[in-house]
VOKELO-677342 format. One record per residue (C-alpha): residue number from 1; residue in one letter; x, y, z. Coordinates in steps of 0.2 Angstrom, whole numbers, padded with zeros to 4 digits, always signed. Each point is the difference from the previous one (the first is absolute). Layout:
N
+-----+------+-------+-------+-------+
!  nr ! rest !     X !     Y !     Z !
+-----+------+-------+-------+-------+
! NUM !    a !     X !     Y !     Z !
...
+-----+------+-------+-------+-------+
***
This chain:
60
+-----+------+-------+-------+-------+
!  nr ! rest !     X !     Y !     Z !
+-----+------+-------+-------+-------+
!   1 !    m ! +0026 ! -0041 ! -0044 !
!   2 !    r ! +0002 ! -0010 ! +0016 !
!   3 !    e ! -0013 ! -0004 ! +0013 !
!   4 !    i ! -0007 ! +0016 ! +0009 !
!   5 !    l ! -0009 ! +0000 ! +0016 !
!   6 !    f ! -0013 ! +0013 ! +0003 !
!   7 !    e ! -0008 ! +0007 ! +0015 !
!   8 !    l ! -0015 ! +0013 ! -0001 !
!   9 !    v ! -0005 ! +0009 ! +0016 !
!  10 !    y ! -0015 ! +0011 ! -0001 !
!  11 !    e ! -0001 ! +0015 ! +0011 !
!  12 !    g ! -0015 ! +0010 ! -0003 !
!  13 !    a ! +0001 ! +0009 ! -0017 !
!  14 !    y ! +0018 ! -0007 ! -0003 !
!  15 !    v ! +0008 ! -0016 ! -0002 !
!  16 !    r ! +0018 ! -0005 ! +0004 !
!  17 !    v ! +0008 ! -0012 ! -0012 !
!  18 !    s ! +0016 ! -0010 ! +0003 !
!  19 !    a ! +0008 ! -0010 ! -0013 !
!  20 !    i ! +0014 ! -0012 ! +0005 !
!  21 !    d ! +0013 ! -0010 ! -0011 !
!  22 !    p ! +0003 ! -0015 ! +0011 !
!  23 !    a ! +0016 ! -0005 ! -0009 !
!  24 !    t ! +0009 ! +0017 ! +0005 !
!  25 !    n ! -0011 ! +0004 ! +0015 !
!  26 !    t ! -0003 ! +0017 ! -0008 !
!  27 !    e ! -0016 ! +0009 ! +0005 !
!  28 !    v ! -0008 ! +0016 ! -0007 !
!  29 !    r ! -0016 ! +0009 ! +0006 !
!  30 !    l ! -0011 ! +0012 ! -0007 !
!  31 !    v ! -0017 ! +0009 ! +0005 !
!  32 !    g ! -0014 ! +0001 ! -0012 !
!  33 !    d ! -0018 ! +0004 ! -0002 !
!  34 !    a ! -0011 ! -0014 ! +0007 !
!  35 !    r ! -0012 ! +0003 ! -0014 !
!  36 !    l ! +0012 ! -0006 ! -0013 !
!  37 !    p ! -0001 ! -0018 ! -0006 !
!  38 !    e ! +0011 ! -0012 ! +0009 !
!  39 !    s ! +0008 ! -0005 ! -0016 !
!  40 !    t ! +0006 ! +0018 ! -0003 !
!  41 !    l ! +0007 ! +0002 ! +0017 !
!  42 !    k ! +0010 ! -0017 ! -0002 !
!  43 !    a ! +0006 ! +0006 ! -0017 !
!  44 !    n ! +0007 ! +0016 ! +0007 !
!  45 !    a ! +0008 ! -0009 ! +0015 !
!  46 !    r ! +0008 ! -0013 ! -0012 !
!  47 !    r ! +0007 ! +0014 ! -0011 !
!  48 !    k ! +0007 ! +0009 ! +0015 !
!  49 !    l ! +0008 ! -0017 ! +0006 !
!  50 !    e ! +0008 ! -0003 ! -0017 !
!  51 !    y ! +0007 ! +0018 ! +0000 !
!  52 !    v ! +0008 ! -0003 ! +0017 !
!  53 !    l ! +0007 ! -0017 ! -0005 !
!  54 !    r ! +0007 ! +0007 ! -0016 !
!  55 !    r ! +0007 ! +0015 ! +0009 !
!  56 !    d ! +0009 ! -0011 ! +0013 !
!  57 !    g ! +0006 ! -0012 ! -0013 !
!  58 !    k ! -0010 ! -0015 ! +0006 !
!  59 !    l ! -0010 ! -0001 ! -0016 !
!  60 !    r ! +0007 ! -0002 ! -0018 !
+-----+------+-------+-------+-------+
***
């Protein structure tokens, strides 16, 4: 997998996670429970980004 940029924004009991593939400028977002470990939130965002890249034919 390529480089992925992550942004986590905590809003009370929730966290908004953005994952960006700089090579294609593709971004996905998800909302998760702020009590979850950061590694879990990032892994979920990475999986969603990989799905979108495959769906759009940008990842082989």
